[in-house]
N, C-alpha and C positions, 0 to 999 in steps of 0.2 A: 386552595388558597382563595379566599374571597377578595376580589379587587374592587367591588362595588356592590350595590344592592341587586344588580342584574347580571353581573359577570363573575366568572371564576376562571382560575388557571390551574391546571393539573400538571404537577411536576413530579418526575420520577427520577431518582438518582441511584445508581449502582456504584459500589466501590470496587476498585480493582483488587485483585487477590493480595497484592502486597500491602494494602491498607487495612484489610480485614483484621480485627483484633488490635490494631495499632491506633487507628483514628476513629473518633466518635461519628457513626453514620448520621445521627441526628444533627450534629453541628455541620457536617458537610452538606446536608439537605438545606439547612437554614441559610448557609452561605450562597449556595446556588440560587435559592428562592430570592434572596436579597438582590443578587445580580440581575436575575430575570426581571423582577419587578422595577428595579432601577433603570434598566434599559427600556422597558415598556413605557414608563413614565416620561423618559427622555424623548422617546419617539412620538409622543402624542401631542 
């Protein structure tokens, strides 16, 4: 994920076995990314 012209963030998400086939892994990754970037912006 690009955060600026000079910085990136690498985020890796694994689903638990109970969520495989039930929840969209891409949507889970988008939600985690939004939380991480929201927290990063709040802390700067």
